[in-house]
Biopython code that builds the backbone (N, CA, C, O; Angstrom):
import numpy as np
from Bio.PDB.StructureBuilder import StructureBuilder

atoms = [
    (1, "MET", "N", (-233.983, 16.545, 100.066)),
    (1, "MET", "CA", (-235.123, 15.729, 100.331)),
    (1, "MET", "C", (-236.569, 16.114, 100.997)),
    (1, "MET", "O", (-237.057, 15.763, 102.071)),
    (2, "SER", "N", (-237.229, 17.224, 99.645)),
    (2, "SER", "CA", (-238.334, 17.642, 100.047)),
    (2, "SER", "C", (-239.090, 16.664, 99.987)),
    (2, "SER", "O", (-239.771, 16.536, 101.004)),
    (3, "GLN", "N", (-239.279, 15.804, 99.095)),
    (3, "GLN", "CA", (-240.289, 14.509, 98.900)),
    (3, "GLN", "C", (-240.080, 13.154, 100.225)),
    (3, "GLN", "O", (-240.815, 12.179, 100.067)),
    (4, "THR", "N", (-239.182, 13.128, 101.371)),
    (4, "THR", "CA", (-239.438, 12.635, 102.399)),
    (4, "THR", "C", (-239.458, 13.439, 103.452)),
    (4, "THR", "O", (-239.380, 14.668, 103.474)),
    (5, "LYS", "N", (-239.576, 12.623, 104.395)),
    (5, "LYS", "CA", (-239.641, 13.401, 106.020)),
    (5, "LYS", "C", (-238.967, 12.816, 107.318)),
    (5, "LYS", "O", (-239.078, 11.658, 107.723)),
    (6, "ARG", "N", (-238.318, 13.735, 107.835)),
    (6, "ARG", "CA", (-237.053, 12.578, 109.004)),
    (6, "ARG", "C", (-238.311, 12.063, 109.698)),
    (6, "ARG", "O", (-239.369, 12.685, 109.603)),
    (7, "ILE", "N", (-238.173, 10.587, 110.605)),
    (7, "ILE", "CA", (-239.263, 10.109, 111.524)),
    (7, "ILE", "C", (-238.690, 10.109, 112.743)),
    (7, "ILE", "O", (-239.213, 10.195, 113.854)),
    (8, "TYR", "N", (-236.673, 9.919, 112.169)),
    (8, "TYR", "CA", (-235.519, 9.289, 113.988)),
    (8, "TYR", "C", (-234.745, 9.945, 113.840)),
    (8, "TYR", "O", (-234.640, 10.572, 112.785)),
    (9, "THR", "N", (-233.942, 10.055, 114.781)),
    (9, "THR", "CA", (-232.925, 10.429, 114.374)),
    (9, "THR", "C", (-232.295, 9.376, 116.009)),
    (9, "THR", "O", (-232.945, 8.875, 116.927)),
    (10, "GLY", "N", (-230.896, 9.410, 115.747)),
    (10, "GLY", "CA", (-230.711, 8.901, 117.156)),
    (10, "GLY", "C", (-229.681, 8.015, 117.153)),
    (10, "GLY", "O", (-228.787, 8.124, 116.313)),
    (11, "PRO", "N", (-229.671, 6.571, 118.522)),
    (11, "PRO", "CA", (-228.720, 5.571, 118.117)),
    (11, "PRO", "C", (-229.043, 4.776, 116.659)),
    (11, "PRO", "O", (-229.929, 5.118, 115.876)),
    (12, "THR", "N", (-228.212, 3.752, 116.494)),
    (12, "THR", "CA", (-228.286, 3.121, 114.583)),
    (12, "THR", "C", (-229.025, 1.745, 115.304)),
    (12, "THR", "O", (-229.631, 0.824, 114.756)),
    (13, "LEU", "N", (-228.807, 1.919, 116.366)),
    (13, "LEU", "CA", (-229.474, 0.029, 116.599)),
    (13, "LEU", "C", (-230.300, 0.828, 116.211)),
    (13, "LEU", "O", (-230.416, 1.269, 115.067)),
    (14, "ILE", "N", (-231.396, 1.249, 117.821)),
    (14, "ILE", "CA", (-232.991, 1.665, 117.487)),
    (14, "ILE", "C", (-233.547, 1.609, 116.075)),
    (14, "ILE", "O", (-234.410, 0.912, 115.543)),
    (15, "ALA", "N", (-232.672, 2.684, 115.609)),
    (15, "ALA", "CA", (-232.837, 2.234, 113.960)),
    (15, "ALA", "C", (-233.198, 1.611, 113.347)),
    (15, "ALA", "O", (-234.357, 1.634, 112.933)),
    (16, "LYS", "N", (-232.377, 0.838, 113.061)),
    (16, "LYS", "CA", (-233.011, -0.582, 112.614)),
    (16, "LYS", "C", (-233.731, -1.048, 112.807)),
    (16, "LYS", "O", (-234.386, -1.601, 111.924)),
    (17, "GLY", "N", (-234.165, -1.126, 114.577)),
    (17, "GLY", "CA", (-235.341, -1.711, 115.119)),
    (17, "GLY", "C", (-236.387, -0.998, 113.985)),
    (17, "GLY", "O", (-237.253, -1.617, 113.367)),
    (18, "LEU", "N", (-236.158, 0.156, 113.886)),
    (18, "LEU", "CA", (-237.531, 0.610, 113.161)),
    (18, "LEU", "C", (-237.667, 1.001, 111.797)),
    (18, "LEU", "O", (-238.589, 1.689, 111.359)),
    (19, "VAL", "N", (-236.836, 0.597, 111.229)),
    (19, "VAL", "CA", (-236.416, -0.058, 110.112)),
    (19, "VAL", "C", (-237.406, -1.336, 109.748)),
    (19, "VAL", "O", (-238.266, -1.588, 108.904)),
    (20, "ALA", "N", (-236.900, -1.872, 110.662)),
    (20, "ALA", "CA", (-236.913, -3.711, 110.496)),
    (20, "ALA", "C", (-239.107, -3.619, 110.484)),
    (20, "ALA", "O", (-239.892, -4.173, 109.715)),
    (21, "ARG", "N", (-239.410, -2.570, 111.834)),
    (21, "ARG", "CA", (-241.109, -1.994, 111.758)),
    (21, "ARG", "C", (-241.373, -1.951, 110.660)),
    (21, "ARG", "O", (-242.009, -2.845, 110.102)),
    (22, "LEU", "N", (-240.993, -1.012, 110.142)),
    (22, "LEU", "CA", (-241.395, -0.270, 108.716)),
    (22, "LEU", "C", (-241.494, -1.189, 107.699)),
    (22, "LEU", "O", (-242.558, -1.373, 107.108)),
    (23, "ASN", "N", (-240.302, -1.890, 107.395)),
    (23, "ASN", "CA", (-240.371, -3.133, 106.520)),
    (23, "ASN", "C", (-241.636, -3.787, 106.887)),
    (23, "ASN", "O", (-242.555, -3.464, 106.134)),
    (24, "GLU", "N", (-241.845, -4.325, 107.496)),
    (24, "GLU", "CA", (-242.852, -5.522, 108.005)),
    (24, "GLU", "C", (-244.314, -3.989, 107.456)),
    (24, "GLU", "O", (-245.478, -4.388, 107.486)),
    (25, "ILE", "N", (-244.208, -3.261, 107.253)),
    (25, "ILE", "CA", (-245.328, -2.467, 106.885)),
    (25, "ILE", "C", (-245.461, -2.393, 104.810)),
    (25, "ILE", "O", (-246.512, -2.117, 104.231)),
    (26, "GLY", "N", (-244.847, -2.541, 104.480)),
    (26, "GLY", "CA", (-243.992, -2.242, 103.280)),
    (26, "GLY", "C", (-244.237, -0.916, 102.661)),
    (26, "GLY", "O", (-245.008, -0.418, 101.841)),
    (27, "ILE", "N", (-242.692, -0.372, 103.830)),
    (27, "ILE", "CA", (-242.212, 0.405, 104.062)),
    (27, "ILE", "C", (-240.779, 0.541, 103.888)),
    (27, "ILE", "O", (-240.279, 0.274, 104.980)),
    (28, "SER", "N", (-239.954, 0.802, 103.119)),
    (28, "SER", "CA", (-238.903, 0.413, 102.616)),
    (28, "SER", "C", (-238.285, 2.578, 103.462)),
    (28, "SER", "O", (-238.833, 3.645, 103.184)),
    (29, "PRO", "N", (-237.632, 2.454, 103.975)),
    (29, "PRO", "CA", (-237.418, 3.562, 104.249)),
    (29, "PRO", "C", (-235.788, 3.975, 104.454)),
    (29, "PRO", "O", (-234.888, 3.253, 104.883)),
    (30, "ILE", "N", (-235.704, 5.606, 103.927)),
    (30, "ILE", "CA", (-234.827, 5.276, 103.580)),
    (30, "ILE", "C", (-233.143, 5.442, 105.385)),
    (30, "ILE", "O", (-233.495, 5.154, 106.529)),
    (31, "GLU", "N", (-232.526, 5.634, 105.265)),
    (31, "GLU", "CA", (-230.921, 5.171, 106.420)),
    (31, "GLU", "C", (-230.371, 5.672, 106.197)),
    (31, "GLU", "O", (-229.789, 5.379, 105.153)),
    (32, "ARG", "N", (-229.897, 7.133, 107.015)),
    (32, "ARG", "CA", (-228.600, 7.804, 107.118)),
    (32, "ARG", "C", (-227.740, 7.986, 108.010)),
    (32, "ARG", "O", (-228.056, 8.394, 109.128)),
    (33, "ASN", "N", (-226.328, 7.673, 107.610)),
    (33, "ASN", "CA", (-225.711, 8.012, 108.407)),
    (33, "ASN", "C", (-224.061, 9.133, 108.475)),
    (33, "ASN", "O", (-222.949, 8.653, 108.252)),
    (34, "ASP", "N", (-224.206, 10.048, 108.689)),
    (34, "ASP", "CA", (-223.689, 10.995, 107.952)),
    (34, "ASP", "C", (-222.038, 10.594, 108.636)),
    (34, "ASP", "O", (-220.996, 11.022, 108.138)),
    (35, "HIS", "N", (-222.109, 9.610, 109.971)),
    (35, "HIS", "CA", (-220.234, 9.863, 110.679)),
    (35, "HIS", "C", (-219.987, 8.696, 109.438)),
    (35, "HIS", "O", (-218.966, 8.746, 108.751)),
    (36, "ASP", "N", (-221.082, 7.597, 109.219)),
    (36, "ASP", "CA", (-219.800, 6.306, 108.679)),
    (36, "ASP", "C", (-219.464, 7.266, 107.278)),
    (36, "ASP", "O", (-218.317, 7.459, 106.874)),
    (37, "SER", "N", (-220.617, 7.786, 106.671)),
    (37, "SER", "CA", (-219.851, 8.354, 105.388)),
    (37, "SER", "C", (-219.215, 9.439, 105.181)),
    (37, "SER", "O", (-219.227, 9.964, 104.068)),
    (38, "SER", "N", (-218.437, 10.051, 106.398)),
    (38, "SER", "CA", (-217.649, 10.872, 106.454)),
    (38, "SER", "C", (-216.174, 9.813, 106.292)),
    (38, "SER", "O", (-215.370, 9.776, 105.361)),
    (39, "LEU", "N", (-216.201, 9.087, 107.455)),
    (39, "LEU", "CA", (-215.145, 8.071, 107.809)),
    (39, "LEU", "C", (-214.539, 7.480, 106.174)),
    (39, "LEU", "O", (-213.407, 7.461, 105.690)),
    (40, "ARG", "N", (-216.461, 6.849, 105.421)),
    (40, "ARG", "CA", (-215.155, 6.558, 103.732)),
    (40, "ARG", "C", (-214.536, 7.958, 103.088)),
    (40, "ARG", "O", (-213.722, 8.021, 102.168)),
    (41, "ALA", "N", (-214.993, 8.799, 103.641)),
    (41, "ALA", "CA", (-214.236, 9.947, 102.762)),
    (41, "ALA", "C", (-213.539, 10.541, 104.074)),
    (41, "ALA", "O", (-213.838, 11.578, 104.667)),
    (42, "GLY", "N", (-212.670, 9.742, 104.334)),
    (42, "GLY", "CA", (-211.855, 10.288, 105.304)),
    (42, "GLY", "C", (-211.335, 11.452, 105.904)),
    (42, "GLY", "O", (-210.175, 11.849, 106.023)),
    (43, "PHE", "N", (-212.615, 12.007, 106.324)),
    (43, "PHE", "CA", (-212.685, 13.429, 107.335)),
    (43, "PHE", "C", (-214.029, 12.570, 108.564)),
    (43, "PHE", "O", (-214.640, 11.504, 108.633)),
    (44, "THR", "N", (-213.947, 13.459, 109.096)),
    (44, "THR", "CA", (-215.209, 12.665, 110.255)),
    (44, "THR", "C", (-215.864, 14.383, 110.934)),
    (44, "THR", "O", (-215.250, 15.205, 111.614)),
    (45, "MET", "N", (-217.048, 14.426, 110.503)),
    (45, "MET", "CA", (-217.336, 15.985, 111.464)),
    (45, "MET", "C", (-219.011, 15.913, 111.548)),
    (45, "MET", "O", (-219.672, 16.867, 111.137)),
    (46, "SER", "N", (-219.682, 14.669, 112.133)),
    (46, "SER", "CA", (-220.704, 14.596, 113.035)),
    (46, "SER", "C", (-220.484, 13.483, 114.336)),
    (46, "SER", "O", (-219.366, 13.211, 114.774)),
    (47, "ILE", "N", (-221.617, 12.960, 114.806)),
    (47, "ILE", "CA", (-221.479, 12.136, 115.362)),
    (47, "ILE", "C", (-221.998, 11.096, 115.757)),
    (47, "ILE", "O", (-223.217, 10.928, 115.706)),
    (48, "ALA", "N", (-221.090, 10.129, 116.264)),
    (48, "ALA", "CA", (-220.717, 8.914, 116.089)),
    (48, "ALA", "C", (-222.002, 7.969, 116.078)),
    (48, "ALA", "O", (-223.049, 8.577, 115.854)),
    (49, "ASN", "N", (-222.094, 6.859, 116.241)),
    (49, "ASN", "CA", (-223.608, 6.149, 115.876)),
    (49, "ASN", "C", (-224.693, 7.088, 115.781)),
    (49, "ASN", "O", (-225.214, 7.186, 116.892)),
    (50, "GLN", "N", (-225.392, 7.998, 114.722)),
    (50, "GLN", "CA", (-226.260, 7.997, 115.066)),
    (50, "GLN", "C", (-226.545, 8.190, 113.514)),
    (50, "GLN", "O", (-225.687, 8.748, 112.832)),
    (51, "THR", "N", (-227.995, 7.641, 112.809)),
    (51, "THR", "CA", (-229.060, 7.830, 112.271)),
    (51, "THR", "C", (-229.967, 8.281, 112.513)),
    (51, "THR", "O", (-230.561, 8.285, 113.591)),
    (52, "MET", "N", (-230.484, 9.180, 110.626)),
    (52, "MET", "CA", (-231.189, 9.893, 110.421)),
    (52, "MET", "C", (-231.887, 8.828, 109.233)),
    (52, "MET", "O", (-231.438, 8.503, 108.134)),
    (53, "ILE", "N", (-233.555, 8.309, 110.132)),
    (53, "ILE", "CA", (-234.354, 7.479, 108.880)),
    (53, "ILE", "C", (-234.894, 8.882, 108.717)),
    (53, "ILE", "O", (-234.879, 9.971, 109.289)),
    (54, "PHE", "N", (-235.577, 8.050, 107.204)),
    (54, "PHE", "CA", (-236.743, 9.798, 106.945)),
    (54, "PHE", "C", (-237.648, 8.945, 105.313)),
    (54, "PHE", "O", (-237.194, 8.530, 104.246)),
    (55, "ILE", "N", (-239.079, 9.015, 105.908)),
    (55, "ILE", "CA", (-239.666, 8.520, 104.633)),
    (55, "ILE", "C", (-240.528, 8.930, 103.605)),
    (55, "ILE", "O", (-240.608, 10.158, 103.570)),
    (56, "ARG", "N", (-241.104, 8.442, 102.878)),
    (56, "ARG", "CA", (-242.284, 9.771, 101.529)),
    (56, "ARG", "C", (-242.749, 10.209, 102.472)),
    (56, "ARG", "O", (-242.820, 9.765, 103.618)),
    (57, "ASN", "N", (-243.116, 11.181, 101.993)),
    (57, "ASN", "CA", (-244.095, 12.287, 102.684)),
    (57, "ASN", "C", (-245.427, 10.855, 102.773)),
    (57, "ASN", "O", (-246.075, 10.478, 103.750)),
    (58, "ASP", "N", (-245.442, 10.269, 101.113)),
    (58, "ASP", "CA", (-247.199, 9.701, 101.310)),
    (58, "ASP", "C", (-246.734, 8.829, 101.576)),
    (58, "ASP", "O", (-246.864, 8.215, 100.518)),
    (59, "GLU", "N", (-245.958, 7.841, 102.551)),
    (59, "GLU", "CA", (-246.587, 7.406, 103.595)),
    (59, "GLU", "C", (-246.191, 7.737, 105.159)),
    (59, "GLU", "O", (-245.728, 6.900, 105.934)),
    (60, "VAL", "N", (-246.465, 9.150, 105.486)),
    (60, "VAL", "CA", (-246.404, 8.875, 106.792)),
    (60, "VAL", "C", (-247.203, 9.198, 107.123)),
    (60, "VAL", "O", (-247.041, 10.056, 107.990)),
    (61, "ASP", "N", (-249.006, 8.780, 106.708)),
    (61, "ASP", "CA", (-250.006, 8.456, 107.503)),
    (61, "ASP", "C", (-250.056, 7.410, 107.730)),
    (61, "ASP", "O", (-250.756, 7.059, 108.680)),
    (62, "LYS", "N", (-248.983, 5.968, 106.585)),
    (62, "LYS", "CA", (-250.057, 4.609, 106.716)),
    (62, "LYS", "C", (-248.706, 4.126, 107.898)),
    (62, "LYS", "O", (-248.727, 3.055, 108.503)),
    (63, "ALA", "N", (-247.848, 4.929, 108.006)),
    (63, "ALA", "CA", (-245.915, 4.892, 109.356)),
    (63, "ALA", "C", (-246.677, 5.366, 110.618)),
    (63, "ALA", "O", (-246.520, 4.629, 111.591)),
    (64, "GLN", "N", (-247.533, 6.529, 110.812)),
    (64, "GLN", "CA", (-247.237, 7.141, 111.876)),
    (64, "GLN", "C", (-247.744, 6.254, 113.213)),
    (64, "GLN", "O", (-246.944, 6.289, 114.148)),
    (65, "ALA", "N", (-249.223, 5.296, 113.476)),
    (65, "ALA", "CA", (-249.014, 4.304, 114.589)),
    (65, "ALA", "C", (-247.750, 3.469, 114.492)),
    (65, "ALA", "O", (-247.099, 3.494, 115.537)),
    (66, "THR", "N", (-247.198, 2.694, 113.463)),
    (66, "THR", "CA", (-245.867, 2.051, 114.659)),
    (66, "THR", "C", (-244.972, 2.908, 114.839)),
    (66, "THR", "O", (-244.148, 2.453, 115.633)),
    (67, "ILE", "N", (-244.736, 3.836, 114.531)),
    (67, "ILE", "CA", (-243.505, 5.012, 114.303)),
    (67, "ILE", "C", (-243.953, 5.757, 116.104)),
    (67, "ILE", "O", (-243.067, 6.366, 116.704)),
    (68, "ASP", "N", (-244.738, 5.663, 116.463)),
    (68, "ASP", "CA", (-245.657, 5.980, 117.467)),
    (68, "ASP", "C", (-245.133, 5.122, 118.572)),
    (68, "ASP", "O", (-244.337, 5.562, 119.402)),
    (69, "GLU", "N", (-245.857, 3.148, 118.582)),
    (69, "GLU", "CA", (-246.016, 2.303, 118.912)),
    (69, "GLU", "C", (-244.428, 1.769, 119.149)),
    (69, "GLU", "O", (-243.758, 1.448, 120.130)),
    (70, "PHE", "N", (-244.253, 1.840, 117.983)),
    (70, "PHE", "CA", (-242.188, 1.640, 118.434)),
    (70, "PHE", "C", (-241.241, 2.583, 119.372)),
    (70, "PHE", "O", (-240.184, 2.241, 119.903)),
    (71, "LEU", "N", (-242.068, 4.220, 119.465)),
    (71, "LEU", "CA", (-240.551, 4.492, 120.099)),
    (71, "LEU", "C", (-241.815, 4.799, 121.812)),
    (71, "LEU", "O", (-241.522, 5.615, 122.685)),
    (72, "VAL", "N", (-242.911, 4.050, 121.845)),
    (72, "VAL", "CA", (-243.576, 3.601, 123.300)),
    (72, "VAL", "C", (-242.827, 2.821, 123.911)),
    (72, "VAL", "O", (-242.243, 3.001, 124.980)),
    (73, "GLU", "N", (-242.833, 1.686, 123.047)),
    (73, "GLU", "CA", (-241.990, 0.504, 123.361)),
    (73, "GLU", "C", (-240.584, 0.922, 123.937)),
    (73, "GLU", "O", (-240.345, 0.524, 125.077)),
    (74, "ILE", "N", (-239.505, 1.764, 123.216)),
    (74, "ILE", "CA", (-238.456, 1.255, 123.412)),
    (74, "ILE", "C", (-238.562, 2.569, 124.497)),
    (74, "ILE", "O", (-237.384, 2.905, 124.615)),
    (75, "GLY", "N", (-239.100, 3.168, 125.057)),
    (75, "GLY", "CA", (-239.083, 4.734, 125.558)),
    (75, "GLY", "C", (-238.908, 5.870, 125.409)),
    (75, "GLY", "O", (-239.114, 6.652, 126.337)),
]
sb = StructureBuilder()
sb.init_structure("model")
sb.init_model(0)
sb.init_chain("A")
sb.init_seg("    ")
for serial, (resi, resn, name, xyz) in enumerate(atoms, 1):
    if name == "N":
        sb.init_residue(resn, " ", resi, " ")
    sb.init_atom(name, np.array(xyz, "f"), 0.0, 1.0, " ", f" {name:<3s}", serial, name[0])
structure = sb.get_structure()
């Protein structure tokens, strides 16, 4: 994922809110939840309910104000 930047790691419900905000401005982020993936594979070695959000490097400038505003709102 060298062409992407991780912009958030945390609870899945909050991550979904950030994804919705990014979708509103035309950005489709990548969501990664290692815990769910490992459960499907038959082993678990990660923290439950943690989602990572990635966006393309060329979208960071466009997304930054939305990300900052969202993080302030959630406290």
